N, C-alpha and C positions, 0 to 999 in steps of 0.2 A: 088073678088079675094081671100081673106082670111076671114074666119069667125071671129067674135069677140072673141070667145073662143080660137081659134088658135093664134090670135094676143096676147091675154092675156098670154097664155102659153109661147110664144116666148119671150115676154117682161120680164116675170118672170124669165125665164132661163137666160136671159142676165144680169139681176140685180144680180144674184148669182155668176157671173164670174167677174174677174178683169183683167186689163192689156192686154197682148197679147192673152190670152185665150178668153177674151170677144171680142176682135177685130176679132179673127179667127172665132168665132161663128157668129158674125154679118156679116162677109164677106160670110160665107157659106150660111146663110139664104138669103142674098142679091143675091147671084148667083142663088140659087135654086128657089126663088120666085119672084124676082124683076129684072130679066134679067141683073144682075150685075150693076144696077143703084143705086148709093148711094142716089141720090135725091128721088127716089121712096121709098126707105127704110126710109128715113127721113120723108117723107110726111105721109106714112102709119103707121109706128111704132114710130115715134118721136125720132129716134136716131140721134145723132150728125153726120152730113154728113161727116165731115173730119175724124172722127174715123172710119167710115165705109170704106172710101177711103183708109185710111192707112192699114186697115185690108185686103182689096182687093189687095193692092200692096204687102203686106207681103205674101199673098197666092201665088201671081204670081211669085215673085222673090225667095221665100223661105228664105228670110232674115227677121229675127224678130227684130224689134226696141226695144231697152231697155228703160224702163221708169226710169226716174231719180227723184223719189219721194223725196229724201233727199234734193234736191235743191229747193224745193217748200217752201213757207211760209216765215215768218219773222225770220231772223237770229239774234242771240244775238248781243247786242251792242258791247260787248267786241271783238267779231269776226270781225265785220265790222269796228270798230274803235279801233285798238290795243293800241293806246296811250291815250285813254280816261281816264283811271284811273290816269295816271301820270299827265295829264292836269288838272284834277279836284283837285288833291292834290296840284299842284302848285298854283291854284287859292285860295285855302282855308288854306294854311299853315300859321303859326304864323306871318311871316313877311308880308304877304299880307293883314292882318287884319287891319281895321281902328283903332281898339282898341286892342293892342297886348295882353291885359290881358284876352280877351275872346278867349279861346282855343277850337278848334273843337275836340270833343271826338273821338279817333280812333275807338271806338265801332260803331260809325255811318257809318264809311267807311271801312268795312271789306275788307281784301285783297283777 
């Protein structure tokens, strides 16, 4: 079907693209060389089948899906638990200490 050098060139081109541009490229290659089959593209080129399918749907409908990269990854504890700082302070304030003469330095818990 495709020679190894052509496969290598196509894979290299795909790695240089991101987001909807990459999906559009993958969809175009899939339509041109793999009869629109995302499974064949996955088998031959090692692409993630669902990304190819999404690219094919974007090409057919003309609607481009927006990637939400900001929502990925671990969020700050302060964002997930807005009362965290107040709760920690309530646990370690002077009245909560077993020995009230041991004071927690405010420098250890910056605001």
